[in-house]
Kinemage of the C-alpha trace (Angstrom):
@kinemage 1
@onewidth
@group {chain A} dominant
@subgroup {mainchain}
@vectorlist {calphas} color= white
{ca met a 1} P 0.000 0.000 0.000
{ca glu a 2} L 1.401 3.375 -0.934
{ca leu a 3} L 2.376 5.810 1.798
{ca leu a 4} L -0.242 8.357 0.745
{ca gln a 5} L -3.017 5.767 0.845
{ca tyr a 6} L -1.831 4.635 4.256
{ca gln a 7} L -1.808 8.232 5.517
{ca gly a 8} L -5.264 8.846 4.085
{ca leu a 9} L -6.652 5.744 5.774
{ca leu a 10} L -4.961 6.717 9.017
{ca val a 11} L -6.432 10.225 8.970
{ca phe a 12} L -9.843 8.843 8.009
{ca gly a 13} L -9.659 6.324 10.861
{ca leu a 14} L -8.692 9.030 13.335
{ca gly a 15} L -11.564 11.174 12.133
{ca leu a 16} L -13.948 8.267 12.548
{ca ile a 17} L -12.680 7.635 16.083
{ca val a 18} L -13.110 11.308 16.986
{ca ala a 19} L -16.630 11.324 15.509
{ca leu a 20} L -17.599 8.181 17.424
{ca gly a 21} L -16.129 9.633 20.599
{ca gly a 22} L -18.221 12.773 20.118
{ca trp a 23} L -21.337 10.698 19.557
{ca met a 24} L -20.635 8.678 22.699
{ca leu a 25} L -20.092 11.870 24.706
{ca arg a 26} L -23.374 13.293 23.474
{ca ser a 27} L -25.244 10.121 24.435
{ca his a 28} L -23.549 10.253 27.839
{ca ile a 29} L -24.665 13.860 28.268
{ca leu a 30} L -28.234 12.922 27.429
{ca gln a 31} L -28.086 10.088 29.946
{ca ile a 32} L -26.791 12.415 32.679
{ca val a 33} L -29.460 14.984 31.900
{ca ala a 34} L -32.159 12.316 32.008
{ca glu a 35} L -30.935 10.933 35.339
{ca lys a 36} L -30.334 14.267 37.026
{ca thr a 37} L -32.634 17.006 35.945
{ca ala a 38} L -31.862 19.331 38.821
{ca gly a 39} L -28.804 20.551 40.675
{ca thr a 40} L -25.713 22.476 39.824
{ca ala a 41} L -23.506 19.380 39.798
{ca ser a 42} L -25.336 17.905 36.813
{ca ala a 43} L -25.386 21.290 35.066
{ca ser a 44} L -21.624 21.683 35.481
{ca ala a 45} L -21.072 18.078 34.338
{ca val a 46} L -23.200 18.737 31.271
{ca lys a 47} L -21.273 21.938 30.585
{ca ala a 48} L -17.914 20.151 30.939
{ca leu a 49} L -19.001 17.371 28.615
{ca asp a 50} L -20.354 19.891 26.126
{ca glu a 51} L -16.970 21.669 26.135
{ca arg a 52} L -15.239 18.346 25.482
{ca ile a 53} L -17.589 17.696 22.567
{ca asp a 54} L -16.823 21.130 21.149
{ca ala a 55} L -13.100 20.384 21.416
{ca his a 56} L -13.613 17.078 19.574
{ca asp a 57} L -15.625 18.848 16.889
{ca gly a 58} L -12.748 21.281 16.387
{ca arg a 59} L -10.260 18.446 16.106
{ca leu a 60} L -12.479 16.620 13.631
{ca ala a 61} L -12.827 19.782 11.544
{ca ser a 62} L -9.031 20.197 11.448
{ca ile a 63} L -8.612 16.567 10.330
{ca glu a 64} L -11.199 17.056 7.578
{ca thr a 65} L -9.412 20.216 6.434
{ca ala a 66} L -6.091 18.366 6.315
{ca met a 67} L -7.661 15.546 4.305
{ca arg a 68} L -8.989 18.015 1.722
{ca his a 69} L -5.444 19.218 1.041
{ca leu a 70} L -3.940 15.751 0.543
{ca pro a 71} L -3.395 14.740 -3.083
{ca thr a 72} L -5.617 12.030 -4.510
{ca ala a 73} L -4.303 8.663 -5.680
{ca glu a 74} L -4.653 9.797 -9.299
{ca gln a 75} L -2.629 12.934 -8.599
{ca met a 76} L 0.100 10.896 -6.896
{ca asn a 77} L 0.237 8.484 -9.847
{ca ala a 78} L 0.530 11.435 -12.248
{ca leu a 79} L 3.382 12.883 -10.158
{ca thr a 80} L 5.138 9.525 -10.106
{ca leu a 81} L 4.956 9.301 -13.887
{ca met a 82} L 6.194 12.861 -14.284
{ca phe a 83} L 9.194 12.168 -12.025
{ca ala a 84} L 9.987 8.996 -13.975
{ca asp a 85} L 9.952 11.009 -17.224
{ca leu a 86} L 12.102 13.681 -15.633
{ca arg a 87} L 14.607 11.078 -14.433
{ca gly a 88} L 14.915 9.748 -17.983
{ca asp a 89} L 15.393 13.253 -19.372
{ca val a 90} L 18.113 14.024 -16.823
{ca arg a 91} L 19.942 10.811 -17.714
{ca ala a 92} L 19.769 11.699 -21.414
{ca val a 93} L 21.156 15.177 -20.718
{ca gly a 94} L 23.941 13.622 -18.634
{ca ala a 95} L 24.912 11.314 -21.501
{ca arg a 96} L 24.995 14.235 -23.934
{ca leu a 97} L 27.157 16.239 -21.526
{ca glu a 98} L 29.624 13.365 -21.291
{ca gly a 99} L 29.901 13.335 -25.088
{ca met a 100} L 30.387 17.081 -25.123
{ca glu a 101} L 33.092 16.790 -22.479
{ca lys a 102} L 35.076 14.410 -24.662
{ca leu a 103} L 34.687 16.746 -27.625
{ca met a 104} L 35.725 19.771 -25.554
{ca thr a 105} L 38.814 17.940 -24.291
{ca ala a 106} L 39.876 17.063 -27.836
{ca thr a 107} L 39.211 20.610 -29.047
{ca gly a 108} L 41.150 22.061 -26.129
{ca arg a 109} L 44.145 19.872 -26.919
{ca arg a 110} L 44.092 21.021 -30.542
{ca val a 111} L 43.945 24.656 -29.472
{ca glu a 112} L 46.953 24.087 -27.183
{ca leu a 113} L 48.917 22.562 -30.058
{ca ile a 114} L 48.061 25.485 -32.354
{ca asp a 115} L 49.032 27.927 -29.599
{ca glu a 116} L 52.384 26.190 -29.078
{ca his a 117} L 53.023 26.191 -32.806
{ca leu a 118} L 52.278 29.915 -33.030
{ca lys a 119} L 54.490 30.710 -30.038
{ca arg a 120} L 57.437 28.926 -31.662
{ca gly a 121} L 57.063 31.295 -34.580
{ca ala a 122} L 56.461 28.886 -37.343
């Protein structure tokens, strides 16, 4: 499995866990409210649980936002193909540069010989 797919599944799984946790907290809040309809202790417990649910909602929203910015499998495949093409192009340029280096060396040697000949005053 590709790394991106693994990361996507991991983020999706974490989001699912956070969503289920929020659902369980909400059901727990409803149970507390049903059992204790009066008193400040139950009201503060409900408020604390509601704050925890809000925090989970924020975390879930940030995970969803991160997932939207991840590239899709098709985009990753396209990038992989583009890099493979680029690698081939770079190798071809490298081979041409090696050929040019040999040619430049030979040309340089000829220029040195001509220079020496001219310095001797032929």
